[in-house]
N, C-alpha and C positions, 0 to 999 in steps of 0.2 A: 214473168220474172223481171223484165226491164221496167214494167210499170211499178212493181213493188219497190224496186231499187230507187227509182226516181222519187216515189212518194216518201220513202224512208229518209232519203237524203234531204229533201225539201223540209220535212218536219224537223229533222235533226238540226238543220241550219237556221230554223226559225224564219224561213222565208214565207212570204204570203203568195199563195197561188190563186189566181182569179177563179171565180165560180164558173166562168164561161171560157174555157181554154180556146174554144174555136174562134173567139174574137181576136186571138193573136195569130200572127203569121207563123209559119213553120220556122223561119229564121229566128224570130223572137223567142219561140219556145225552146229551141236548141240553145240559144244564148242563156236563157234562164236556167236550164238544166245544167249547162256547163259551169255557170257561176256557182250554183248550189253545190255541185260536186266538188268544185275547186275549194270552196270554203271548208267543206267537211274534210277533204284531204289535208288542207293546211292545218286545220285544227288537230288532226291526227298526228301530224309531224310535230307540232308544238307539244302535244300531250306526251309523245315519246321522249322529247327533250326533257320533259319534267317528270321522267320516270313513271309515266302513266298515272300520275296523281291528279285526279279531277279537282281536288281542292286547290291545287296550285294553279290550274287554269283559271279557276274563279278568282284567286288572289291576283293573278296577272291582269285579267280583264277588268275586274272591279277597281283595282288599285290605280291603274293608269287612267281609267275613265274618271274616277273621283279626284285624283291628284293632278293629272296633267291634261284632262279633258281630251284624251285620245281614246277612240273606240276602234278596235280591230274588227275587220269585216267578219272574221270567223267566230267571234264571240256570240254565243247564244244569249237569250234573255236570262237564262239560269246562270250563265257565267258572269253576267254583269251585276248580279245581286250583291250588294255590299254585305260584309260580315255583320251580323246583327249587333254584336257588342263592341264593335270597333268605331271609334270616333275619327272620322276622316277630316281632322282639323289641321291647322298649320303645323303642329308638332308632328303628327303622323305623316304628313305629306312632305315635310322638309327633306328627308333623304331622297325622295323621288326628284325633287327640284335640284338638290345639291349635285346629284350625279349627272343630271342633264346639263347643269351649268358647267360642270367640269369637262364636258365633251363626249358623254356617252348617252345619246338619246335612246328613247324606247323604240328603236327600230329593230325588229326581230330578224332582220337580215344580218345583223352584227353577231359575231360569235358570243355566245353565253348571255345575250341580252334577255332572252326569255327566262333563263334561270335567275338572273339577277333581279329583274323586276318582279318576278313571281314571289321571290323571298321578301322583297320590300312590301308587297301587298298582303303578307300573312298577318294573322290576328295578333301574334305575340312577338315581341322583340325586346332585347335588352341592349343597352348601349354602354360601352366601356371606353374610357379615355385615359391615355397615359402620355405624359409630357416629360421632357428632359433634354439633356445635351449629350453629345458624343464627341470625343477628342479626335475628330477626323475632318478634313477639308472636303469641299464639294467634289473636287476631282478624284480624291481617294475613295469617297463613298460611291461615286459613279463607277469607278473601276470594280469595286467589290460587288456591286449589283450586276455589273456586266459579265462577271465570271464567278457565279455562285459556288460551283464545286470547289474552286480554289479558295474562296472565302472560308468555307467550312473547314477545309484542311488546314488553313492558316491558324484559325482559332484553336483547332484541336492540337496543333503543334505546340502552342503556348500553354494550354490548359490541361492537356491530356483528356479532353472531353470527347463526346461521341456525336458531334453535330454532323448532319448530312444535308446536302443540298444538291439537287440535280434537275436538269431540264428533261421534260418528257415530250417535247414537240420540236420539230425542226426550226420553227420560228422563235423558240426560246421564250414563249409567252406562257406556256404551261410548265409548271415545275412542282417538285415535291420537296418536303423538308421535314427534319426531325431534330429535336434538341438532344436526342439520345437518352431521354429520361421519360417525361410524361406527356410530351406534346409532339404531335406529328400531323401532317396534312398534305393535301394536294390542292394546288392553287392555280388560278388564271390571273395573269397580269392584265387587268382590264384597261387601265390607262397608265402611261408612263409620264404624262404631264397633265396639266390642267388647262383645258381650252387652248392647247398649243403652247403653253408657257411653262418655263422651268422644267425642262426635260430631266427626268431622273429625280426631281425634288418634289414633285406633286404626283403621287402614285395612288392608284385604286386597285385593290386586289379582291378577288372573290374566291372562296375556297371551302373545301370540306375538311373539317378538323376532327382530331381525336385527342381527348385530354383526360387526365386523371386529376380531379379536384376534390380534395378531402376524401370522402368515402365513395364518391361518384366516379364512374367511368362514362364520359360523355362523348357523344358523336353529333355533329351538326354542321351547319353552314354559317358563313359570315361574309359580310361586305366590309372591307376595311380601307380607310384612307390613311396614308402615311405622308405627311407634309414635313418638309425639311427646309431649313434656311441656313446659309453660312453666316455666322455672326462674328467670327474672328478667324484669323489664320488657324487652321487645324482645329476648328470648333464649329459644330453645327447644332442647331436646336431642332427638335423633332416633336411632332404631335401625332400620336396614333389613335385613331377613332375606329372602333370595331363595333359593328352592328350585328348581333347574333340573333338567331331565330329559334327560340324554344319550341319544342314539338307540341306542348300542351300547357294548360293553365297551371298545373302543379309545378312543372319544371320552370315555367315563367316566374312564378312566385319565388322560387328558390334563387333563380338567377338575378332577381331584383334586390335580394338581400345585401346589405352592406358588407356583411362578413364574407359572402361569396365573392362580391366584387373586389374585396380586399385581397383575397387569395389569388384571384385572377391577375390582379395588378402585381402581386408579389412574383408570380411566375414570369410576367413580362419583364419586371425589373431584374430578375435573375439573368435573363438572356442579355439585357442591356449591360448589366454588370460584367458579364463574361466578355462582351465586346470591349468594354472599357479596360478590363484587366489585360487582355491581349494587346490592345492598342498602346496602353501605358508601357508594357514591356518592349514592344517593337519600337515606339518612338523614343523610348529611353535609351536605345542603342543596343539592347540585348538581342542579337541575331542568332545566338547559339541554338535555341529551340527550333528555329526555322531551318537552320543548316543541318541539324541532327535528325529532322523528321524524315522517316523513310518514304512517306507519301509525297513529300515535296522534292524528293531527289529524282523523280522521274524526269525524263527529257522535257516533256511538256511543262511540268510545274517549275522546273528550273527557269525556263523562259518566262513563265508568268511571274515568278519572283523578281526577275530582272525588270519586267515591264512595270510591276507595282512600285519597285524602287525608283524607277524613272518618274512615275507620276507623283510619288511622295516628294521627290526632289524638285517638283515645280512644273512638270510637263502637263499640258491640258488633257482631259479625258472626258468623253461624254458617252452616254448609252449608245451602243451600236458600233463603237470603235473597235471592240474586240473582234467582231465578225469581219469587219473591213480589213483589220490588220491580218487576220488569219488568211483571208483570201489573197491579200497582197503577198504574204510570205509564201503561199502555195505557188503563186505565179513565178516568184523569184527563185524558188527552189530549183537547183540545176537538175536537168533531166538525167536519168541514169544512163551511163555510157552503154552503148550497144554491146552485146556479148559477141566477142569475136571467136570464131572456131577455126583453127588452122588445120588444114588437111595434113595428115601424116606424110612425111617425105618417104619416097620409095628408095629403098636401099639397093643400089646396083651391085 
């Protein structure tokens, strides 16, 4: 049984075993066996991360090898085979290089690195770009990103919409969102800056999305860059670049069509317009919808409204301040007074 296992492990990992094993010491043999077993075990972990999709292991191994000249030890020769109809040229490899330049190397010890780079190595992709401006300053947009549930409730208060945003991990890097209509998804905040620069203004997201576009109900994954710059007081420019990965050649052809891209951009513009409408009302001095909102009347949200007003009036804010402020307030909160129980007096 042990011999069969070692033979299987060695063959699966693509390891070369000498024709005369006796020429090796016992220690060298044990090291070779351990290395082979470790590679297969690690490959199994990566495979589970990729939802047991062998094609994605191939996309990961061949993509990083072709575009970044990185070869993982666990990749077999079959894993390293490039996809036959894919041109690994500068255009195909640019997203690999861009995301590493931004500070997310192809190190599989990082959360979601295997998932991100496996998608980048797939055969099919479509790229969408959307540019524009928002009537918000850098501090205000940082606060809204730092408190996503409040952001959704604030927009809903002004528009009567059904936006939802919420964190799904303690470190607030995983979150879910919906526009209450045709778009929803689960996301990971891969990077909050670019190579350590412009915190909150150079973002990378990876997510699983669900969308209804024309007659199609679509499900898929995307890597997105959101770059922002403050160009005037209470005005930022933004550029959203989304790389999506169609599941097959037919869907890829559809998603490359100009009419399809136009519909997708219209959906993005709709969300941007909602933010603009709510911002215009708020900065125009109309606070009535915010004050009347049942959701914003909770004790927590009343405090968030006050915090946001402070930021809008000039106070600085950067990503991470929300949690720091929450911890500070928790420490400053007076401890509850001890309960005193008086013994009943004896009546003589």
